[in-house]
Residue, then its C-alpha position, 0 to 999 in steps of 0.5 A: m823425737s817430737q813432743h805430743h800431748a793427748a787428753g780426754p776422759f776414761d771409764v774405769t772398773v776395778t775388781p777385787q781379786g781374792q780376799p783382802e788381807v788385814r794385818d796390824g791395821v793395814t789392809t792389802g789387796r789385789m785388783s784387776i783394772d779395766k779401762r776404756y779411754h776416749g778422746e785423743l787416745e781411743g782404746s782399752g787398758i787392762g792391768e793389775m793393781l796392788s794396794a795398801m790402806t791404813t787405819t788413818e783416813g786418807s792414807a794409802g798406796y798403790v802400784a799397778v801395771e797396765r797395758i794400753s791398746g788402741t789408737l793414739q792421735g791416729k797411730h795404732g799400737s800398744f804400750v805399758v804404763q807403770h803406776s805408783g801412787t800414795m796418799a798421805r792424809g789426803a795429799q796425793a802423789l801419783s806417777i804414771s810412766v811408760v815402761p821403756d821399750s814397751g810400745t808396739g806397732e806405730l807406737t814403737g819407741i813411745g815414752g812419756s808420762m800420764r796424769i789423772r784427774i777426777e772431777e765429780r766422779k768423772h775420770f780424765y787423763e793428760f798424756d805427755y809423750i814422745l815418739p821417734 
């Protein structure tokens, strides 16, 4: 297995699915995710996200599952990533990991983790991965 690194920008659209529910000051909701990756990963990401927002500013959480399809540094296929994120009064913790054995095509056997950063409302990914 060899280590690889891919990076680039992406565009994302998050669309609410149904009405959010507010109970005891916590708002929960479900959204669809539609992404377009550019750079060393060229393709699309489609997923579902569940979120919870508290009445404390900057405190929230989300989980999501996203299927990414396209070309990763010249290799074509798809794979699934699982997101788990929290914010505690603005301090962020985010884990995005490839779901084991979810790779297809030339990306069969892929594993790894992704980081996201946002600068001036623009989104960027950093993807460290292994392929057999």
